[in-house]
A tleap script that builds the chain and sets N, CA, C and O, in Angstrom:
source leaprc.protein.ff14SB
mol = sequence {
  NMET PRO SER SER HIE SER ALA THR VAL SER
  SER LEU SER THR VAL THR GLY LEU TYR PHE
  GLY PHE SER SER LEU PRO PHE LEU ILE VAL
  LEU ILE PHE THR LEU ILE THR MET PHE ASP
  ALA ALA GLY VAL ARG ARG ASN VAL GLY ARG
  GLN ALA ARG ILE LEU ASN LYS MET LEU ASP
  GLU PHE TYR GLU LYS GLY GLU PHE LYS GLU
  GLY ARG LEU LYS GLU LEU LEU GLY HIE THR
  PRO VAL GLU VAL PHE ALA GLY ALA PHE LEU
  GLY ILE ILE ILE ALA LEU LEU ILE CYS ALA
  CPHE
}
set mol.1.N position { 0.742 -0.785 0.545 }
set mol.1.CA position { -0.279 0.019 -0.372 }
set mol.1.C position { 0.872 1.169 -0.242 }
set mol.1.O position { 2.006 1.065 0.225 }
set mol.2.N position { 0.227 2.271 -0.792 }
set mol.2.CA position { 1.317 3.343 -0.942 }
set mol.2.C position { 1.400 4.346 0.449 }
set mol.2.O position { 0.317 4.357 1.034 }
set mol.3.N position { 2.110 4.915 0.892 }
set mol.3.CA position { 2.633 6.156 1.671 }
set mol.3.C position { 1.201 7.006 1.761 }
set mol.3.O position { 0.450 6.830 0.803 }
set mol.4.N position { 0.857 7.683 2.549 }
set mol.4.CA position { -0.304 8.089 2.487 }
set mol.4.C position { 0.239 9.563 2.764 }
set mol.4.O position { 0.066 10.589 2.107 }
set mol.5.N position { 0.738 9.411 3.591 }
set mol.5.CA position { 1.741 10.367 4.041 }
set mol.5.C position { 2.290 11.278 2.908 }
set mol.5.O position { 2.129 12.487 2.739 }
set mol.6.N position { 3.154 10.139 1.997 }
set mol.6.CA position { 3.956 10.945 0.881 }
set mol.6.C position { 3.319 11.186 0.065 }
set mol.6.O position { 3.606 12.295 -0.387 }
set mol.7.N position { 2.312 10.589 -0.569 }
set mol.7.CA position { 1.029 11.037 -1.476 }
set mol.7.C position { 0.365 12.387 -0.718 }
set mol.7.O position { -0.431 12.845 -1.537 }
set mol.8.N position { 0.356 12.999 0.177 }
set mol.8.CA position { -0.456 13.834 0.607 }
set mol.8.C position { 0.434 15.188 0.633 }
set mol.8.O position { -0.120 16.271 0.445 }
set mol.9.N position { 2.229 15.073 0.939 }
set mol.9.CA position { 2.455 15.734 1.264 }
set mol.9.C position { 3.413 16.436 -0.344 }
set mol.9.O position { 3.660 17.611 -0.616 }
set mol.10.N position { 3.819 14.910 -1.287 }
set mol.10.CA position { 3.788 15.616 -2.486 }
set mol.10.C position { 2.815 16.006 -3.499 }
set mol.10.O position { 3.282 16.676 -4.420 }
set mol.11.N position { 1.326 15.690 -3.550 }
set mol.11.CA position { 0.463 16.122 -3.909 }
set mol.11.C position { 0.724 17.646 -3.892 }
set mol.11.O position { 0.796 18.317 -4.922 }
set mol.12.N position { 0.897 18.270 -2.313 }
set mol.12.CA position { 0.939 19.154 -1.409 }
set mol.12.C position { 2.069 20.296 -2.546 }
set mol.12.O position { 1.661 21.299 -3.130 }
set mol.13.N position { 3.263 19.841 -2.581 }
set mol.13.CA position { 4.466 20.213 -3.466 }
set mol.13.C position { 3.949 20.605 -5.054 }
set mol.13.O position { 4.203 21.582 -5.758 }
set mol.14.N position { 3.139 19.436 -5.280 }
set mol.14.CA position { 2.713 19.576 -6.637 }
set mol.14.C position { 1.943 20.748 -7.101 }
set mol.14.O position { 2.347 21.639 -7.847 }
set mol.15.N position { 0.781 20.625 -6.558 }
set mol.15.CA position { 0.015 21.990 -6.438 }
set mol.15.C position { 0.715 23.289 -6.532 }
set mol.15.O position { 0.820 24.070 -7.477 }
set mol.16.N position { 1.142 23.326 -5.387 }
set mol.16.CA position { 2.217 24.703 -5.103 }
set mol.16.C position { 3.257 25.169 -6.376 }
set mol.16.O position { 3.474 26.281 -6.857 }
set mol.17.N position { 3.826 23.756 -6.721 }
set mol.17.CA position { 4.730 24.508 -7.817 }
set mol.17.C position { 4.170 25.276 -8.927 }
set mol.17.O position { 4.591 26.279 -9.503 }
set mol.18.N position { 2.873 24.397 -9.128 }
set mol.18.CA position { 2.021 24.474 -10.197 }
set mol.18.C position { 1.296 26.065 -10.361 }
set mol.18.O position { 1.364 26.737 -11.390 }
set mol.19.N position { 0.626 26.459 -9.143 }
set mol.19.CA position { 0.177 27.831 -8.343 }
set mol.19.C position { 1.376 28.803 -8.697 }
set mol.19.O position { 1.461 29.689 -9.547 }
set mol.20.N position { 2.248 28.350 -7.782 }
set mol.20.CA position { 3.246 29.835 -7.776 }
set mol.20.C position { 4.668 29.711 -8.166 }
set mol.20.O position { 5.361 30.728 -8.132 }
set mol.21.N position { 5.143 28.673 -8.504 }
set mol.21.CA position { 6.152 28.360 -9.939 }
set mol.21.C position { 6.986 27.465 -9.005 }
set mol.21.O position { 7.199 27.731 -7.822 }
set mol.22.N position { 7.437 26.375 -9.657 }
set mol.22.CA position { 8.597 25.371 -9.171 }
set mol.22.C position { 9.793 26.192 -8.661 }
set mol.22.O position { 10.503 25.835 -7.720 }
set mol.23.N position { 9.950 27.311 -9.360 }
set mol.23.CA position { 11.638 28.143 -8.821 }
set mol.23.C position { 11.285 29.445 -7.332 }
set mol.23.O position { 11.973 30.357 -6.874 }
set mol.24.N position { 9.704 28.844 -6.931 }
set mol.24.CA position { 9.269 29.833 -6.131 }
set mol.24.C position { 9.408 29.482 -4.573 }
set mol.24.O position { 9.387 28.304 -4.218 }
set mol.25.N position { 9.558 30.587 -3.595 }
set mol.25.CA position { 10.101 30.361 -2.233 }
set mol.25.C position { 8.518 29.701 -1.527 }
set mol.25.O position { 8.659 29.428 -0.335 }
set mol.26.N position { 7.272 29.454 -2.007 }
set mol.26.CA position { 6.323 28.604 -1.439 }
set mol.26.C position { 7.043 27.548 -1.766 }
set mol.26.O position { 7.641 27.100 -0.789 }
set mol.27.N position { 7.265 26.850 -2.950 }
set mol.27.CA position { 7.469 25.512 -3.504 }
set mol.27.C position { 8.624 25.447 -2.311 }
set mol.27.O position { 8.155 25.149 -1.213 }
set mol.28.N position { 9.544 25.594 -2.334 }
set mol.28.CA position { 11.101 25.355 -1.747 }
set mol.28.C position { 10.421 25.015 -0.064 }
set mol.28.O position { 10.644 24.059 0.678 }
set mol.29.N position { 9.730 25.957 0.086 }
set mol.29.CA position { 9.338 25.338 1.656 }
set mol.29.C position { 8.400 24.132 1.838 }
set mol.29.O position { 8.309 23.278 2.720 }
set mol.30.N position { 7.730 24.364 0.682 }
set mol.30.CA position { 6.754 22.937 0.735 }
set mol.30.C position { 7.546 21.582 0.522 }
set mol.30.O position { 7.340 20.539 1.142 }
set mol.31.N position { 8.573 21.808 -0.558 }
set mol.31.CA position { 9.644 20.870 -0.609 }
set mol.31.C position { 10.118 20.238 0.205 }
set mol.31.O position { 10.169 19.008 0.212 }
set mol.32.N position { 10.641 21.152 1.218 }
set mol.32.CA position { 11.585 21.012 2.251 }
set mol.32.C position { 10.723 20.229 2.995 }
set mol.32.O position { 11.433 19.273 3.307 }
set mol.33.N position { 9.242 19.983 3.636 }
set mol.33.CA position { 8.482 19.589 4.536 }
set mol.33.C position { 8.240 18.202 3.889 }
set mol.33.O position { 8.091 17.119 4.456 }
set mol.34.N position { 8.237 18.476 2.630 }
set mol.34.CA position { 7.588 16.839 1.575 }
set mol.34.C position { 8.939 16.121 1.717 }
set mol.34.O position { 8.796 15.013 2.235 }
set mol.35.N position { 9.749 16.318 1.521 }
set mol.35.CA position { 11.321 15.597 2.024 }
set mol.35.C position { 11.452 15.062 3.335 }
set mol.35.O position { 11.702 13.894 3.631 }
set mol.36.N position { 11.236 16.143 4.182 }
set mol.36.CA position { 11.277 15.370 5.821 }
set mol.36.C position { 10.265 14.443 6.012 }
set mol.36.O position { 10.485 13.355 6.544 }
set mol.37.N position { 9.025 14.836 5.566 }
set mol.37.CA position { 7.709 13.831 6.137 }
set mol.37.C position { 8.102 12.696 5.374 }
set mol.37.O position { 7.803 11.695 6.024 }
set mol.38.N position { 8.641 12.392 4.279 }
set mol.38.CA position { 9.045 11.291 3.579 }
set mol.38.C position { 9.968 10.534 4.164 }
set mol.38.O position { 9.740 9.468 4.736 }
set mol.39.N position { 10.947 11.020 4.049 }
set mol.39.CA position { 12.128 10.708 5.320 }
set mol.39.C position { 11.956 10.326 6.588 }
set mol.39.O position { 12.900 9.857 7.224 }
set mol.40.N position { 10.699 10.479 7.136 }
set mol.40.CA position { 9.948 10.177 8.227 }
set mol.40.C position { 9.472 8.787 8.147 }
set mol.40.O position { 9.843 7.803 8.788 }
set mol.41.N position { 8.532 8.907 7.188 }
set mol.41.CA position { 8.197 7.794 6.928 }
set mol.41.C position { 8.652 6.105 6.577 }
set mol.41.O position { 8.233 5.015 6.967 }
set mol.42.N position { 9.644 6.515 5.709 }
set mol.42.CA position { 10.519 5.680 5.451 }
set mol.42.C position { 11.790 5.367 6.584 }
set mol.42.O position { 12.274 4.236 6.569 }
set mol.43.N position { 12.049 5.863 7.062 }
set mol.43.CA position { 13.810 5.482 8.003 }
set mol.43.C position { 12.669 5.755 9.728 }
set mol.43.O position { 12.125 4.982 10.517 }
set mol.44.N position { 12.740 6.688 9.655 }
set mol.44.CA position { 12.495 6.194 11.625 }
set mol.44.C position { 11.450 5.608 11.840 }
set mol.44.O position { 11.545 4.756 12.724 }
set mol.45.N position { 10.029 5.770 11.178 }
set mol.45.CA position { 9.221 4.962 11.309 }
set mol.45.C position { 9.467 3.250 11.758 }
set mol.45.O position { 9.215 2.476 12.681 }
set mol.46.N position { 10.245 3.286 10.193 }
set mol.46.CA position { 10.436 1.893 10.300 }
set mol.46.C position { 11.621 1.043 11.052 }
set mol.46.O position { 11.795 -0.146 11.322 }
set mol.47.N position { 12.247 2.097 11.225 }
set mol.47.CA position { 13.583 1.884 12.882 }
set mol.47.C position { 12.354 1.387 14.296 }
set mol.47.O position { 12.089 0.306 14.820 }
set mol.48.N position { 12.013 2.362 14.438 }
set mol.48.CA position { 10.659 1.793 15.315 }
set mol.48.C position { 10.222 0.167 15.444 }
set mol.48.O position { 10.511 -0.665 16.304 }
set mol.49.N position { 9.593 0.093 14.504 }
set mol.49.CA position { 9.155 -1.199 14.022 }
set mol.49.C position { 10.376 -2.179 14.428 }
set mol.49.O position { 10.117 -3.164 15.119 }
set mol.50.N position { 11.445 -1.975 14.091 }
set mol.50.CA position { 12.844 -2.715 14.248 }
set mol.50.C position { 12.438 -3.557 16.153 }
set mol.50.O position { 12.273 -4.609 16.771 }
set mol.51.N position { 12.478 -2.260 16.235 }
set mol.51.CA position { 13.140 -1.822 18.111 }
set mol.51.C position { 11.398 -2.821 18.417 }
set mol.51.O position { 11.363 -3.532 19.421 }
set mol.52.N position { 10.474 -2.778 17.752 }
set mol.52.CA position { 9.333 -3.312 18.413 }
set mol.52.C position { 9.683 -4.949 18.285 }
set mol.52.O position { 9.405 -5.748 19.179 }
set mol.53.N position { 10.366 -5.329 16.975 }
set mol.53.CA position { 10.560 -7.095 16.580 }
set mol.53.C position { 11.527 -7.397 18.010 }
set mol.53.O position { 11.251 -8.203 18.898 }
set mol.54.N position { 12.470 -6.691 17.954 }
set mol.54.CA position { 13.378 -7.329 19.459 }
set mol.54.C position { 12.527 -6.835 20.540 }
set mol.54.O position { 11.632 -7.570 20.122 }
set mol.55.N position { 12.115 -6.405 21.301 }
set mol.55.CA position { 11.028 -5.929 22.209 }
set mol.55.C position { 10.671 -7.204 22.097 }
set mol.55.O position { 11.099 -8.046 22.887 }
set mol.56.N position { 9.538 -7.612 20.735 }
set mol.56.CA position { 8.830 -8.919 21.040 }
set mol.56.C position { 9.912 -9.941 21.434 }
set mol.56.O position { 9.701 -10.558 22.478 }
set mol.57.N position { 10.824 -10.159 20.884 }
set mol.57.CA position { 11.558 -11.231 20.749 }
set mol.57.C position { 11.857 -11.248 21.952 }
set mol.57.O position { 11.568 -12.421 22.188 }
set mol.58.N position { 12.328 -10.720 23.196 }
set mol.58.CA position { 12.930 -10.285 24.072 }
set mol.58.C position { 11.782 -10.834 25.142 }
set mol.58.O position { 12.270 -11.366 26.139 }
set mol.59.N position { 10.219 -10.783 25.082 }
set mol.59.CA position { 9.178 -10.653 25.516 }
set mol.59.C position { 8.428 -12.404 25.331 }
set mol.59.O position { 7.479 -12.828 25.990 }
set mol.60.N position { 8.967 -12.938 24.570 }
set mol.60.CA position { 8.803 -14.105 23.876 }
set mol.60.C position { 9.921 -15.138 24.627 }
set mol.60.O position { 9.573 -16.305 24.810 }
set mol.61.N position { 11.049 -14.765 24.990 }
set mol.61.CA position { 11.788 -15.313 26.073 }
set mol.61.C position { 11.530 -15.348 27.641 }
set mol.61.O position { 11.745 -16.272 28.425 }
set mol.62.N position { 10.993 -14.049 27.887 }
set mol.62.CA position { 10.282 -13.883 29.140 }
set mol.62.C position { 8.838 -14.468 29.410 }
set mol.62.O position { 8.310 -14.511 30.522 }
set mol.63.N position { 8.355 -14.850 28.392 }
set mol.63.CA position { 6.903 -15.970 28.096 }
set mol.63.C position { 7.385 -17.584 28.388 }
set mol.63.O position { 6.658 -18.507 28.758 }
set mol.64.N position { 8.964 -17.623 28.078 }
set mol.64.CA position { 9.188 -19.121 28.267 }
set mol.64.C position { 9.702 -19.158 29.325 }
set mol.64.O position { 9.598 -20.304 29.762 }
set mol.65.N position { 10.344 -18.358 30.170 }
set mol.65.CA position { 10.208 -18.815 31.865 }
set mol.65.C position { 8.960 -18.512 32.535 }
set mol.65.O position { 8.824 -18.952 33.676 }
set mol.66.N position { 7.791 -17.665 31.887 }
set mol.66.CA position { 6.771 -17.394 32.800 }
set mol.66.C position { 6.919 -16.164 33.683 }
set mol.66.O position { 6.103 -15.906 34.567 }
set mol.67.N position { 7.872 -15.494 33.448 }
set mol.67.CA position { 8.763 -14.492 34.261 }
set mol.67.C position { 7.530 -13.086 34.348 }
set mol.67.O position { 7.314 -12.237 35.213 }
set mol.68.N position { 6.945 -13.357 33.070 }
set mol.68.CA position { 6.760 -11.704 32.523 }
set mol.68.C position { 5.507 -11.815 31.562 }
set mol.68.O position { 5.469 -12.614 30.626 }
set mol.69.N position { 4.355 -10.824 31.921 }
set mol.69.CA position { 3.048 -11.176 31.256 }
set mol.69.C position { 2.586 -9.965 30.863 }
set mol.69.O position { 1.764 -9.428 31.606 }
set mol.70.N position { 2.918 -9.404 29.868 }
set mol.70.CA position { 2.511 -8.239 28.730 }
set mol.70.C position { 2.267 -8.360 27.670 }
set mol.70.O position { 2.520 -9.438 27.131 }
set mol.71.N position { 1.740 -7.419 27.019 }
set mol.71.CA position { 1.332 -7.749 25.611 }
set mol.71.C position { 1.861 -7.264 24.230 }
set mol.71.O position { 2.127 -6.064 24.163 }
set mol.72.N position { 2.040 -7.972 23.195 }
set mol.72.CA position { 2.807 -7.905 22.478 }
set mol.72.C position { 2.697 -5.873 21.276 }
set mol.72.O position { 1.866 -5.072 20.848 }
set mol.73.N position { 3.692 -6.032 21.311 }
set mol.73.CA position { 3.610 -4.291 20.266 }
set mol.73.C position { 3.839 -4.602 19.101 }
set mol.73.O position { 4.536 -5.538 18.709 }
set mol.74.N position { 3.196 -3.743 18.412 }
set mol.74.CA position { 2.844 -3.427 16.912 }
set mol.74.C position { 4.277 -3.264 15.773 }
set mol.74.O position { 4.886 -2.203 15.635 }
set mol.75.N position { 4.609 -4.518 15.056 }
set mol.75.CA position { 5.491 -4.147 14.492 }
set mol.75.C position { 5.755 -3.423 13.145 }
set mol.75.O position { 6.665 -2.633 12.892 }
set mol.76.N position { 4.805 -3.846 12.374 }
set mol.76.CA position { 4.797 -3.114 11.133 }
set mol.76.C position { 4.316 -1.207 11.309 }
set mol.76.O position { 3.132 -0.871 11.308 }
set mol.77.N position { 5.113 -0.495 11.403 }
set mol.77.CA position { 4.932 0.919 11.861 }
set mol.77.C position { 5.021 1.883 10.598 }
set mol.77.O position { 4.282 2.805 10.252 }
set mol.78.N position { 6.431 1.240 9.899 }
set mol.78.CA position { 6.832 2.503 8.859 }
set mol.78.C position { 6.326 1.624 7.287 }
set mol.78.O position { 5.683 0.608 7.025 }
set mol.79.N position { 6.985 2.608 6.573 }
set mol.79.CA position { 6.949 2.162 5.235 }
set mol.79.C position { 8.184 1.578 4.725 }
set mol.79.O position { 9.181 1.704 5.434 }
set mol.80.N position { 8.283 0.981 3.650 }
set mol.80.CA position { 9.447 0.420 2.766 }
set mol.80.C position { 9.852 2.039 1.848 }
set mol.80.O position { 9.225 3.093 1.957 }
set mol.81.N position { 10.717 1.855 1.229 }
set mol.81.CA position { 10.776 3.180 0.428 }
set mol.81.C position { 10.260 2.588 -0.976 }
set mol.81.O position { 10.447 3.306 -1.958 }
set mol.82.N position { 9.598 1.283 -1.171 }
set mol.82.CA position { 8.975 1.586 -2.655 }
set mol.82.C position { 7.567 2.038 -2.016 }
set mol.82.O position { 6.817 2.458 -2.897 }
set mol.83.N position { 7.059 2.065 -0.859 }
set mol.83.CA position { 5.887 2.515 -0.482 }
set mol.83.C position { 5.952 3.891 -0.393 }
set mol.83.O position { 5.024 4.580 -0.816 }
set mol.84.N position { 7.019 4.413 0.148 }
set mol.84.CA position { 6.992 6.424 0.232 }
set mol.84.C position { 6.831 6.479 -1.275 }
set mol.84.O position { 5.770 6.904 -1.730 }
set mol.85.N position { 7.775 6.094 -2.059 }
set mol.85.CA position { 7.752 6.614 -3.573 }
set mol.85.C position { 6.126 6.439 -4.327 }
set mol.85.O position { 5.431 7.267 -4.915 }
set mol.86.N position { 5.872 4.799 -3.967 }
set mol.86.CA position { 4.388 5.021 -4.993 }
set mol.86.C position { 3.134 6.437 -4.109 }
set mol.86.O position { 2.505 7.334 -4.670 }
set mol.87.N position { 3.179 6.182 -3.045 }
set mol.87.CA position { 2.770 7.325 -2.404 }
set mol.87.C position { 3.186 8.888 -2.897 }
set mol.87.O position { 2.314 9.757 -2.908 }
set mol.88.N position { 4.266 9.125 -3.214 }
set mol.88.CA position { 4.775 10.449 -3.764 }
set mol.88.C position { 4.070 10.310 -5.512 }
set mol.88.O position { 3.248 11.103 -5.970 }
set mol.89.N position { 4.516 9.380 -6.090 }
set mol.89.CA position { 3.752 8.695 -7.432 }
set mol.89.C position { 2.416 9.429 -7.724 }
set mol.89.O position { 2.103 10.203 -8.629 }
set mol.90.N position { 1.681 8.898 -6.587 }
set mol.90.CA position { 0.087 8.895 -6.243 }
set mol.90.C position { -0.062 10.251 -6.246 }
set mol.90.O position { -0.525 10.689 -7.299 }
set mol.91.N position { 0.185 11.058 -5.395 }
set mol.91.CA position { -0.049 12.509 -4.913 }
set mol.91.C position { 0.193 13.248 -6.005 }
set mol.91.O position { -0.605 14.127 -6.330 }
set mol.92.N position { 1.400 12.982 -6.775 }
set mol.92.CA position { 1.655 13.805 -8.026 }
set mol.92.C position { 0.525 13.828 -8.990 }
set mol.92.O position { -0.101 14.748 -9.515 }
set mol.93.N position { 0.457 12.545 -9.061 }
set mol.93.CA position { -0.550 12.582 -10.492 }
set mol.93.C position { -2.040 12.987 -9.910 }
set mol.93.O position { -2.865 13.445 -10.700 }
set mol.94.N position { -2.308 12.845 -8.790 }
set mol.94.CA position { -3.639 13.078 -8.502 }
set mol.94.C position { -3.487 14.685 -8.445 }
set mol.94.O position { -4.466 15.401 -8.656 }
set mol.95.N position { -2.336 15.167 -8.179 }
set mol.95.CA position { -2.598 16.867 -7.980 }
set mol.95.C position { -2.697 17.186 -9.446 }
set mol.95.O position { -3.534 18.041 -9.737 }
set mol.96.N position { -1.842 16.538 -10.636 }
set mol.96.CA position { -1.859 17.232 -11.487 }
set mol.96.C position { -3.198 16.684 -12.069 }
set mol.96.O position { -3.607 17.646 -12.718 }
set mol.97.N position { -4.112 15.680 -12.204 }
set mol.97.CA position { -5.298 15.453 -12.349 }
set mol.97.C position { -6.449 16.575 -11.987 }
set mol.97.O position { -7.347 16.967 -12.733 }
set mol.98.N position { -6.176 16.974 -10.654 }
set mol.98.CA position { -6.870 17.779 -10.298 }
set mol.98.C position { -6.724 19.214 -10.486 }
set mol.98.O position { -7.700 19.962 -10.447 }
set mol.99.N position { -5.187 19.743 -10.748 }
set mol.99.CA position { -5.709 20.731 -11.490 }
set mol.99.C position { -5.721 20.981 -13.065 }
set mol.99.O position { -5.576 22.011 -13.724 }
set mol.100.N position { -5.907 19.892 -13.358 }
set mol.100.CA position { -6.158 19.933 -14.896 }
set mol.100.C position { -8.057 20.272 -15.075 }
set mol.100.O position { -8.795 20.648 -15.986 }
set mol.101.N position { -8.152 20.040 -14.228 }
set mol.101.CA position { -10.192 20.226 -14.246 }
set mol.101.C position { -10.368 21.648 -13.697 }
set mol.101.O position { -11.496 22.122 -13.562 }
savepdb mol mol.pdb
quit
């Protein structure tokens, strides 16, 4: 599934570029916001998922000994780079279609 975060911010960047120009200050500001959001969607959130996987493995070891009773953590929190780029592509296409009409 494409990243909805990437789709939203890339759509915002595309619309800003179309209305204000791709060499304008508003586009540059939105582009920086877009890149930060996409980096977060792909990197930081995926690392949290890796940490959850490790913690769940530790919980499994505790369960075997019968010493710890807590719920498991959600491991799939972030997006893969493919999902981020697919979301960005989808956002750009949607923005172009909406602005064309």
